[in-house]
N, C-alpha and C positions, 0 to 999 in steps of 0.2 A: 344753478341755483335762484333757490327762492327765496324773496327778501321781503320781509315786513316792514314797513315802514308807520312806526305809530307815534304821532303827534296832538301833541294840545299847543293851540293859537290863536289869544283875544285878537290880534291888532293883526295879521297874518303875515308875519316877519317869519314865525318857524313852521308856518305852514310854506310859504316862498323857501326854504332852505330846505323842508321835506323833498318839496319835489323837486329844484335840482340836483340834490344827493339821487334821486330815482333816475332822472335823468342819465346823470353818469355814470352810473350802477349798469344802468342797459347795454348804456354806449358801448364802456369798457367790458363787461364780461357779458353779457349776455342776458343778464339775469332778466328772471321774470320778477317784479316789483310791484310789491301792492302799497299805497298809501292808505293809512286807516286813521282818521280824524278819532281821535282816544274820546272823546264825548259818546261817540258810538255805545260805549261801553260792550267794546269786543276785544277782551284783554285775552280770552279765555284760547284765540284766534294765535297768537303767538307761539304754541305748540304746532303751528304749521309750518313754520319757517325756517330756514338751517340759518340765516342770521335775522336777527332784529335786530332795527336802528328805532334810537327814542330819540322824538324829540320836544324840547322842555323848555319854555325859557325861566329868567327867575324873575319875580313880580315883589314888588315894596321892598324891603328891605331881609333877603334873600329869604321869600316863598315860593314857594313851586306856582306855577300856572293854573287855574280852579280848575281846568277839565282834570290834569294831572290830581291835582290836591284831592279832589273827588273820587279820584279813581284809586286810591292805596289799597282801600280796603280790600277791595278786588284784585288787586295784582298782587298783594300778599296772601294770596289764598294757592296760587301758581306754583309750581314745582318745574324752574326750569333749567334742572340739572342737566348739563350735559350741550345746553344752549349758548351761543354767541351772541355777547350784547354789547353793543356800539353806541356812544351816546352823541348828541349835540345837542347846542341850547344856545338862546341868543340872550344879551344882556347888556348892560352898559357899563364899563369898564370905570365911566369919569362921575356920572353922580352919585353910584353905586360902589364904588371903587371897595368898600371893605365886606359885600356880596357877593363882585362880582359872579356869575355860574353860579353861585349857592343849588340851584336848582339839579346841574349835574351831579355835583357829590351829594345830595338827599338822595338822588334815583338808583346812585350806583350802589349809595349804600344799601340800597331798596332790592335789586337787582341780585347782588351777589347775596344777600339772604335768603333770599329762593333759589339759589346754586347755579344762576348765573357768571358765565367768562365774559370778562368784559375784557375790548379788544379797543384800539383809535385815541389810545391819549395821546396828546399833542402840546408839544414846549408851551409854555408861558413866554419864550422872548416875543418881540413883538405888541403886549401888551400892559399897559399902566393900572394896575388894581394893587391893590395894600394886600387882600387875602378872600380866600375865598375855599367854600366848603370843597367845590370843586374842583380842588386842586391837591396832588401829592406830590409832594418832593418839586421839579421842577417844571411837572406836568397837571395838566389838566386832565379831567379824564374820560375827556370825551374834546368836542370838534367845541370850540368857542368863538362865538359870532358876536358881531358888534354894528348891529344897523344903524344906532346911534352915531357914531364917532369912526366906525373904518368901514362900511359898508361897501367901499370899493376895494377889500382886500378880500368879499366872501367867497367872490369864483375860485379866486386862486386857493384858498384855502379849505373849500369844499373839494375841488379839484384832486391835491393833494391829497388829502384825507380820503375820499373814495380809493383812490391808488393804494394807497396806506392800509385800507382795512382789507381791503382784497387780498393784498400782500397776509396778513396776518395773517389770515383764513387759505389762502395757500391758492387761491384763484388769479391766475392771469390776468394781468389786465390790457 
């Protein structure tokens, strides 16, 4: 399996998560994983991968991380029909309880508009937030990480999530 992880990171948390996810996928499935900083303007390379993972943190009050915000125009030009996409993001569920993981929701909508199939939804159980564009029903549209308040849970969450997305893609873990 050929996996591309595209991430935007301002302070390093989302990059750290991207590298941890890559390591898990390489270990569990022998996947070939390439980690790509979205600021490199290489979104067209998404066509090269069997599975596309997207990492983005939520900034300010419900905004995309700057590199992803700058990349939206290029993203909207792609056709990812038939491509599988899973999202992960970093946010602060206490300080920004009303907008925790909004970036996941914003990007989920954008990827669905260009034909991608989303996998990797996770339960909202265990989080304390009020609302989120990244939430549909009782699930986030991807993996929600909180480096500010629940960093001790990140490794376990990444481990479970990578197993889940491999299962959803019918790849033995």
